C-alpha positions, 0 to 999 in steps of 0.5 A: 499499499502507498504511503501518503506523502508529498511524493505520492501526491505528485506521482498521483497528479502525474498519473491523473494528468496522463490517464485522466480519472473518471471524467472525459473518457479517463481511467476509472477509479479502480484503475487508479487505485490498483496502480497505487495499490490502495482501496477506493476508501483510502482514495476518498480519505486522501481527498480530504487532504486539500493538497491531494485534492488540489493536486487531483484537480490539477491533474484532471485539468491537464488531462482535459486540456491535453485531450482537447488539444488532441481533439482539435488537431484530429478535427482539423486534420479530418477537415483538411484531409490527410494521408497515412501509410497502411501496412498489412501482413499476409501469413501462411502456415508452415507446419504449426508455425505461422510465417510471414509471406509478405508485407503490403504497404500503400499510401491511403488518402483520407478526403476532407470532411466538409462538416468538420471544416464548417464546424471548425470555421464557425467556432474558431472565427465566428466573426467571419464564418457563420453557420446560418442564413440571413433571408431578407424579404421586401414587398407585400406579404400575402397571408393567403387568406380571403376575407368575406365581409357582410357590408361596405362598413366592414370592407372600409375597415379592412382597407384601413387595416391594409394600409398599416 
């Protein structure tokens, strides 16, 4: 079992910043506890210490920021397209052993993703790129309604209202 001291606090912060802890797709508490050879109750007891609690918060924040950088980078690559080398291997059986027959390498081009591009531009430079349409109308708007009046007085009233 890990001894609670400044060194273990620093190690915990580093581990959380690299692996996350419970948020943002990070590691589970059981993984953290297993790594440091503690049980979950010990973790919760340690959280009562403000130095440890702040270290865990810092680690989570660094993990979140790193994750955000990776997502933005992946989204940008997706928006503009990219190339990578795909490697596949073919094997054959020689007796009971599997042997490599050949390795095939080919360049693969992933085409740009327009949706990713739109998303990036509208969020990176919203003053220049907007994902909305402005529609302006001029002239008379017709409702498509026909109004039936009983007398000339009502007809005059309808004509007055049209002028507004």
